[in-house]
N, C-alpha and C positions, 0 to 999 in steps of 0.2 A: 230459857236463856237463848237469846237469840245469837245466831252466828253471823258476825259482820265478815263481809268479803274484805279480803286482804287489800291493803292499799298498794295497788300496782305501781303507782308512780314512785312511792317511796321504795318499793322493792326494786324497781328498775335503777333507782338512783344508788342503791345499796349494791348492786352487782358490779363486779369488776369486768373489765374488758378482757377477752381471751388474749393470751400472750400472742405475739406475731409468730407466725410460722418459722421454724428454724431454716435458715438458708445454708445449704451445704456447699462447701467450696468446689471449684472446679467447674466443669460442664458435663452435659449429658454425654454418654458414651457413643451415641450414633452421631452427635454433633462433631466430637473429637475425631472420629473415623473420617467424616466427611472433610473436616478441615485439613487432614493429612493427605488428602487428595487420593484416598483408597477407593471410595464408593460414595455414593449418595446417601442421605439419611434413610430413605426408604430401604435402599439395599442393605444397609446396616442393620436396620431392625430385622430384616429377613435373615441375615447371617445369624443375628443373636437368637432368634427363634429356632434356627437350625442347629444351635449348639457349636458354632463355630468360633465363638469368642469367649475368652477367659479374661478374668481380672484378678491379679495376685494368686493365680493357680486354681481360681474357682470358676467353674463354667456358669455363664450367665444364662438365665432363662428369660429375662425381662429387660428392656432397654431403659427402664426407670432407675438409672443409677448415674451418679457423677463420678468423674474421674479426673485426677490432677496429673501432673507430670511425674509425681512420684510413684504412681500406680504403674504395675507391670501388665500392660494390655497386650494380648497376643491373639492373633487371628491365625486359624489352622496351625498353631504352634509357633509361628513366626511373630517376633516383636513388632509392635506398631511403629511405623516410622514417624520421625519427628516431623512436626508440623512444618508446612512448606511456607515460603514467603508470600505474603499477600501481593497478588499480581492483578493487572487490569488490561484487557484487549479491546481494540476497536475492530468491529466486524461490519463489513459492507454488506448487508442481507440483500439479496435479489428477490424478486417476486417468485412465488411457487413453493417457497420453503415454510415449513411450520416451526414455530419457536417452541419445541418441546423435545424432551429426550426420547420419548417413545410415543408414537402416533398410532392409536388403535385402528385406524383406516389404512395403515401402511404408506402414508404419504411421505415424501422426503423431508427430512429435518435439517435445521441449521448445522447440527452436529455431524451430519454426513458430508457437509461441505468443508468442514474444518481440516487442516493438515493432520496426518496420522500421527505425528510426534508431538501435537499439542497436549498440554496437560488437561486434566479433567477440569471442565469449566462448566459454570451455570449462567444462565442469562439474567440481566438486570431488567426486569420487567419483560414484556411480550410485544412483538409486532405480528399484526394479521398476516395471513398467508399471501395477501396481495399488496401488503405495505412493504416498501423498500427502504434502504437507507441505513443509517447508524444504528448499530445494537452494541451494547456493553457487555462483555463477557468477563467473568472473574472467577478464580479458584477459591474465593472465599465467600461462603454462603451468608455469612454475617454481614459482609460488606454489600453484598447484592440486595439483601433485605434492607439495609439502611438507606441505599441509594434510591431504591424504588418507592420509598414512602414519600407522600405528599408533604409531610412535616419537614423533610429535608429542603424543599423550597427550591430545587433545581428545575430549571426551565427547560421543557423539551420544545424544540421549534421544528415545524414541518413547512414543506413546500406542498401546496395543494392544487390540483387541477380538477375543476368541477363544471358540469355542464348545467347551463343556466345563466341568468343575469342577476346581478346585485350591485348595489352602490356601497360606498364607504360608510355612510351614515348607518345603514342597517349592520354593518360590521362593527361598528363603534359600540353599539348597544351590547354587544356580547361581553364588554368589559365589566359590566356589573353583574354578570352571572344570568343564568337561564335555567328554568325547570321546565322538563319535557317527560311527559307520562309519569309524573311523580318522582322524577329524578332529578335532583338539584345538581347542576354543574357550576363550578366556580368560574371566575372571570377568566376571559380568553382574550388574548392579544391577536386581532386579526387586521391585516392590511390587504387591500386590493392592489395587486401589482400590475396587471395588464389584462386586456380582454383580447382572446384569440379566437376568432370566429364565433362559434356558439359556445366556447368555454372560457372560464375566467381562471386566472392564476392568482392564487392567494399565498399569503405568508401568515402562519398561525402559530402561536405559542401558549403552552398550558402548562400547568404545574401538578395537576392531578393525574391525568392519564387513565381516566376510567374506560371500561370496555367499550371500544367502537365509538368514543366520544366525538371525535371530529365529524365522522360520518353522520352520526345522529343529529349533531347540532346544525350541520349544513343542510341535512334533509328537512329539519325543521323550517330552514330559511327558504326552502324550494330549490336547492342545489343538489346535484347527484354527483358524487365524488367518483372520478374515474381514474385518478392516480394520486398516491399518497407516498411522499418521501420524507423521511425524517432526516434533518440535516445537522441537528446538534442536541446534546443531552448534556446539560449543565455547561462546564467549561470546555467540554470536548466536541470537536467539530469533525463532520464527515470530510470536509475538504476534497482532495483529489485521490482518495483511497479507491483502488480499483474493486470492481464487483467481485465478491467472494474473497477478497483479501483480508487478512488478519494481522493487525499492527498492534505490538505491545507498547504501552505506556511506561516510560522509564519510571523507576521507583521514586527518583527524586521528584519528579513532575507530579506523580500521583500522590505523594505525600504532601506536597505543597497545595495541591488543588483540593484535597478532602479536608485538610485541617485537622488540628489535634482533637477538637471535640468529636468530629465525626468518626475519626479513626479510634478513639477510646470507646465510643458507643458501640461501634461495630466489631470491636475486638481485633482490629487489624494489627499484624505483625510484620514489620518491614525490616526486620533484623535477622529473621530466619534464613538459613541457606536455600539456594535454589537446587531441586532435584533434577539431575540429569536423566533424560530418557533416551532410549535406544532409537536410532534414526530409523525411519522407515525405508524399506527397500525401494529403490527407484528414485528417491528423493535427491535432488541436487542442490548445491549450495546457492546457486543463482535464483531458483525459484523460491528458496527459504528467504533469501534476502529481499526479495520483492514482497513477501508476506509479512516480514517484519520479525522473523525468527531465524536463528542461525548460530554460528559460533560465538563463543563468549570473548567479545573484544569491545573496545571503545570506538565509536565512530560517530561522525557527525551526521545527524539527520534531521528531518523537519517532521514536526507533529502536523496532523491536519489543520491546527489553527495557524500554521506558518511560521512558528518560532523555532529556531534552531536549538537543539538541545543535544547533550551527550548521552547517547542510549547504549546501555549495556545489554547485549544479546546473550542467549544462554545456548547451551550445549555445543560441544565440539572442542577443538584444540586451541589453546591460547596463543601457541607460537607461529601459527600459521597466519601470514599476512599477505594480501594480495601485492604483487610487484607493481611499483609505480611506473606508469608508461612515460616515456619521454615526451615531453610537450613539443608540438609541431605548430609553429605559428603560421598566420595567414599567408605570409609571403612565400614560404615554402610550398604550401598547398596550392597557391595560385601558380607557381612555377611548374608544377608538376601538371596541373590541369592544362596550362598552355602547350607544354611539351606534348601531352598526349593529343592535343587537338592538331598541332602542326606535323606530327608524325616524327620520323628519325631526325636527329639534329644534322644539319648540313653546314658546310664550310665554302665561303666565297673565296674562289681564286681569280686573280687578274693576270692577265697576259697580253701578248700581241702577236699578230701574224702579218705577213706581207702579201698584197694582192699581186696581179700579174705584171703590173708596172713598177712594183718595187716599193709601194707605199705602205707604211706601217699602220695597221688597223688593231685598236684596243679592243680586247674582248674580256668577259667575265663568265666563269663558270660555277656552279654550285655542286660541290662534291659531298658525298656522305663523310661524317666526321671520322668514322672507323677506318676509312681509306686514306687518312690523311698522310700518314708515313709513307705508304707505298706510292701514292701519286707524286708526293714531293720528291721522293728518290728518283722516279722515273722522268720527271721534269728536269731535275738536275743533270741526270744521265744524257737527256736529249740536247740540253744546252752545251754540255761539254763535247758531244760529238759533232754538233752544228758548228762548234767554233774551229774544228779542224778542217771542215770543208771549205772550198771557195765560196764567195759570195754568189757567184753565177750559178752554182748548183744549188745553194740554199734557196734562191729565188725560183729556181725551176721546179724544185720539189715542193715548195710551199705555195706557190702562186699559179703555177701553169698546169698543174695536175689536177684539172677540174672535171674533165670528161670521163666517160667510161671506156673510151678508146685509147687511153694512154694520154702521154704528154702532148701539149699543144692545144690550141683553142678549138672548141667545137664549131662546126660549120653553122653559120646562120645564128651563132650565139650572140649574147649581149655584148661580149667583149671581143668579137671578131674585128681584125683590121680591115678598113675600107680599101677597095682597089684604087690605085692612082690613076688619075686621067691625064691621057697624053697630051 
């Protein structure tokens, strides 16, 4: 009796597919701790391993557990804070900073340059140590992951200065993609802006953002990049944000730019409250206003894209508002400037004196304005005393007292009478 092999095809058709894995509600405990702004996921896993985290009274030994809002999560006996509102910040990264939280080589990081009272933030993507420009920071790890994915389709635009020569035709060929050393790069928008000596300035836009993509692509074309500036990331622009400045995107603008689909996939929460943090010592409101963080009030500001928006800032007192300064128009400013150039204000006085022959001569005097009352009183007093004297005495005192020796004309003077001829 022969043994026939089993019909594998029939057996495979008769087998049932395994049921799909059961999906537990909620999210991972490390993710929930990171979304609450308490720590990073890596730190959360380390805290769980150290026995610092409990769920519903039971100490955790592994981070492989999902929690919901109904679970009682405690860290070192303190309840886990409620999840913070999803926020997004624009940071102008300078050269020389590493886009990481901890650098094994001890180099300065972007988080060392942030304000002391800023929330716990994560970077959306990375910029090389020598790359400068716009870097997005958020307190929501899910949003950061969603925005940096190529599938999101957000265009990242760069200004590039490179050493070498190239024409627009060679740059146009990058639109169809290029493969370098076995690595395929998607289409890149490239435009030749100008030639500056031995360098060229380019504007490039890409949607993938692979490691050192622009430098490798331009090196493939014979160019050596010596400066790289990111000027935009999706709808957010670098604009005139100062170097090392941190500017928050208002919640309304963030919600509109992300859209409902991305917000749902990222798990963003725009309704949660903002958690106030203690102010760092030595920080002043003026410096915080320039960085985009400060007291909780509505004010008119402009995003880097130039559109005026109503921005709600966080932390501080609501009833404190800056006093409005009285407007000064240009006419008043010009008057003050002219007065400062002329010096003290003067008054013109007109009068008359008599010469030796009794002829009246008109005179003008410029007197300081502050002495107006005193001079006017003295002049009136002089006129009243002169009125009481005879005319001959007035002429003698006004016209003939011209020499240092007393009354009478000086000898050889211009007004001396000529001797009569016999």
